[in-house]
C-alpha positions as YAML, in Angstrom:
chain: A
units: angstrom
residues:
- id: 1
  name: MET
  ca: [-41.05, -13.55, 38.42]
- id: 2
  name: LYS
  ca: [-42.28, -12.69, 41.86]
- id: 3
  name: GLY
  ca: [-40.92, -15.25, 44.30]
- id: 4
  name: VAL
  ca: [-37.79, -16.07, 42.31]
- id: 5
  name: ILE
  ca: [-34.85, -15.16, 44.50]
- id: 6
  name: ARG
  ca: [-32.08, -15.69, 41.96]
- id: 7
  name: THR
  ca: [-31.08, -17.64, 38.90]
- id: 8
  name: VAL
  ca: [-27.68, -19.09, 38.08]
- id: 9
  name: VAL
  ca: [-26.69, -20.31, 34.62]
- id: 10
  name: GLY
  ca: [-24.65, -23.48, 34.56]
- id: 11
  name: TYR
  ca: [-24.29, -27.06, 33.46]
- id: 12
  name: SER
  ca: [-25.92, -30.21, 34.82]
- id: 13
  name: GLY
  ca: [-27.25, -33.59, 33.86]
- id: 14
  name: GLY
  ca: [-23.89, -35.10, 33.01]
- id: 15
  name: GLN
  ca: [-21.57, -37.57, 34.69]
- id: 16
  name: GLU
  ca: [-18.26, -35.83, 33.96]
- id: 17
  name: LYS
  ca: [-17.12, -33.21, 36.47]
- id: 18
  name: ASN
  ca: [-16.39, -29.52, 35.93]
- id: 19
  name: PRO
  ca: [-17.83, -28.86, 32.47]
- id: 20
  name: THR
  ca: [-17.30, -25.47, 30.83]
- id: 21
  name: TYR
  ca: [-18.82, -23.91, 27.73]
- id: 22
  name: ALA
  ca: [-15.76, -24.86, 25.69]
- id: 23
  name: TYR
  ca: [-15.65, -28.36, 27.20]
- id: 24
  name: ILE
  ca: [-19.28, -29.08, 27.96]
- id: 25
  name: LYS
  ca: [-18.58, -32.82, 27.99]
- id: 26
  name: ASP
  ca: [-21.86, -34.71, 28.59]
- id: 27
  name: SER
  ca: [-23.69, -31.91, 30.41]
- id: 28
  name: THR
  ca: [-26.59, -29.68, 29.43]
- id: 29
  name: GLU
  ca: [-26.79, -25.92, 29.73]
- id: 30
  name: SER
  ca: [-29.12, -25.36, 32.68]
- id: 31
  name: ILE
  ca: [-30.56, -22.75, 34.98]
- id: 32
  name: LEU
  ca: [-30.61, -23.17, 38.74]
- id: 33
  name: ILE
  ca: [-33.64, -21.33, 40.10]
- id: 34
  name: GLU
  ca: [-33.83, -20.43, 43.77]
- id: 35
  name: TYR
  ca: [-37.35, -19.47, 44.78]
- id: 36
  name: ASP
  ca: [-39.59, -18.89, 47.76]
- id: 37
  name: PRO
  ca: [-42.20, -21.68, 47.72]
- id: 38
  name: ASP
  ca: [-44.50, -19.51, 49.87]
- id: 39
  name: ILE
  ca: [-44.74, -17.06, 46.96]
- id: 40
  name: ILE
  ca: [-44.32, -19.19, 43.81]
- id: 41
  name: SER
  ca: [-44.53, -22.91, 43.23]
- id: 42
  name: TYR
  ca: [-42.37, -25.30, 41.23]
- id: 43
  name: GLU
  ca: [-45.42, -25.83, 39.02]
- id: 44
  name: ASP
  ca: [-45.81, -22.09, 38.40]
- id: 45
  name: ILE
  ca: [-42.16, -21.90, 37.32]
- id: 46
  name: LEU
  ca: [-42.59, -24.84, 34.94]
- id: 47
  name: VAL
  ca: [-45.75, -23.33, 33.46]
- id: 48
  name: GLU
  ca: [-43.90, -20.10, 32.71]
- id: 49
  name: TRP
  ca: [-40.92, -22.06, 31.34]
- id: 50
  name: SER
  ca: [-43.20, -24.05, 29.04]
- id: 51
  name: ARG
  ca: [-44.66, -20.82, 27.62]
- id: 52
  name: MET
  ca: [-41.20, -19.69, 26.54]
- id: 53
  name: HIS
  ca: [-39.94, -23.03, 25.33]
- id: 54
  name: SER
  ca: [-40.40, -25.21, 22.26]
- id: 55
  name: PRO
  ca: [-39.28, -28.80, 22.77]
- id: 56
  name: ILE
  ca: [-40.48, -30.19, 19.44]
- id: 57
  name: SER
  ca: [-37.06, -30.80, 17.90]
- id: 58
  name: LYS
  ca: [-34.34, -33.07, 19.18]
- id: 59
  name: ARG
  ca: [-31.12, -31.26, 20.03]
- id: 60
  name: LYS
  ca: [-27.62, -32.30, 20.97]
- id: 61
  name: THR
  ca: [-26.93, -32.86, 24.65]
- id: 62
  name: GLN
  ca: [-25.59, -29.35, 25.30]
- id: 63
  name: TYR
  ca: [-28.84, -27.68, 24.21]
- id: 64
  name: ARG
  ca: [-31.39, -30.38, 24.98]
- id: 65
  name: SER
  ca: [-34.60, -29.71, 26.83]
- id: 66
  name: ALA
  ca: [-34.72, -31.08, 30.36]
- id: 67
  name: ILE
  ca: [-36.60, -30.63, 33.61]
- id: 68
  name: PHE
  ca: [-34.76, -31.59, 36.78]
- id: 69
  name: TYR
  ca: [-36.69, -32.59, 39.88]
- id: 70
  name: ALA
  ca: [-35.72, -32.89, 43.55]
- id: 71
  name: ASP
  ca: [-38.39, -35.34, 44.77]
- id: 72
  name: GLU
  ca: [-41.28, -37.51, 43.60]
- id: 73
  name: GLU
  ca: [-43.79, -34.66, 43.89]
- id: 74
  name: GLN
  ca: [-41.70, -32.49, 41.56]
- id: 75
  name: LYS
  ca: [-41.27, -35.45, 39.19]
- id: 76
  name: LYS
  ca: [-45.06, -35.81, 38.97]
- id: 77
  name: ILE
  ca: [-45.45, -32.07, 38.30]
- id: 78
  name: ALA
  ca: [-42.77, -32.26, 35.59]
- id: 79
  name: GLU
  ca: [-44.54, -35.20, 33.93]
- id: 80
  name: GLU
  ca: [-47.84, -33.30, 34.01]
- id: 81
  name: THR
  ca: [-46.13, -30.24, 32.52]
- id: 82
  name: VAL
  ca: [-44.74, -32.28, 29.63]
- id: 83
  name: LYS
  ca: [-48.15, -33.84, 29.05]
- id: 84
  name: ALA
  ca: [-49.75, -30.37, 28.98]
- id: 85
  name: MET
  ca: [-47.08, -29.14, 26.53]
- id: 86
  name: LYS
  ca: [-47.88, -32.01, 24.17]
- id: 87
  name: SER
  ca: [-51.56, -31.18, 24.32]
- id: 88
  name: ALA
  ca: [-51.01, -27.44, 23.83]
- id: 89
  name: LEU
  ca: [-48.70, -28.06, 20.88]
- id: 90
  name: GLY
  ca: [-50.92, -30.76, 19.39]
- id: 91
  name: VAL
  ca: [-48.07, -33.27, 19.19]
- id: 92
  name: SER
  ca: [-47.61, -36.79, 20.51]
- id: 93
  name: LYS
  ca: [-43.93, -36.37, 21.37]
- id: 94
  name: VAL
  ca: [-41.74, -33.65, 22.82]
- id: 95
  name: PHE
  ca: [-38.02, -33.87, 23.42]
- id: 96
  name: THR
  ca: [-37.87, -32.95, 27.10]
- id: 97
  name: GLY
  ca: [-36.03, -35.15, 29.56]
- id: 98
  name: ILE
  ca: [-37.29, -35.48, 33.12]
- id: 99
  name: GLU
  ca: [-34.41, -36.34, 35.43]
- id: 100
  name: PRO
  ca: [-33.41, -36.16, 39.07]
- id: 101
  name: VAL
  ca: [-31.30, -33.20, 40.11]
- id: 102
  name: SER
  ca: [-27.60, -33.92, 39.74]
- id: 103
  name: ALA
  ca: [-24.42, -31.93, 40.27]
- id: 104
  name: PHE
  ca: [-24.68, -28.35, 39.07]
- id: 105
  name: TYR
  ca: [-21.66, -26.39, 37.88]
- id: 106
  name: ARG
  ca: [-21.85, -22.60, 37.60]
- id: 107
  name: ALA
  ca: [-21.18, -21.34, 34.09]
- id: 108
  name: GLU
  ca: [-18.64, -18.70, 33.22]
- id: 109
  name: GLU
  ca: [-19.49, -15.14, 34.25]
- id: 110
  name: TYR
  ca: [-20.29, -13.97, 30.72]
- id: 111
  name: HIS
  ca: [-23.23, -16.41, 30.70]
- id: 112
  name: GLN
  ca: [-24.76, -15.00, 33.89]
- id: 113
  name: ASN
  ca: [-27.65, -12.56, 33.41]
- id: 114
  name: TYR
  ca: [-27.12, -12.92, 29.67]
- id: 115
  name: LEU
  ca: [-30.34, -11.31, 28.44]
- id: 116
  name: ASN
  ca: [-29.80, -8.16, 30.45]
- id: 117
  name: LYS
  ca: [-26.17, -7.90, 29.32]
- id: 118
  name: TYR
  ca: [-26.77, -8.36, 25.59]
- id: 119
  name: ARG
  ca: [-30.18, -6.87, 24.82]
...
């Protein structure tokens, strides 16, 4: 996406430190997205994410659906995104957590740029 500077695959959302794929502990697989807000907005990124994502089934913590926000404005945008997903899917409930940003741990190298490596 134009305006995305880089993405890093990792783990976040948990309380235990230093999760790995083999020992994910209480964390969730996540993507850290660095972007230029003069080119693309947080909302634009969430809209694109919601097009590629189906949060209609509950999953275990490792694979759960979550949106992490850095401030109250992003929280509001995340809530609006979830509301729009419900409407677009015609459901009353989606399984997407909305949580403040927490510690992020970079995943192992074989997880980085996964789609390009294994297509």
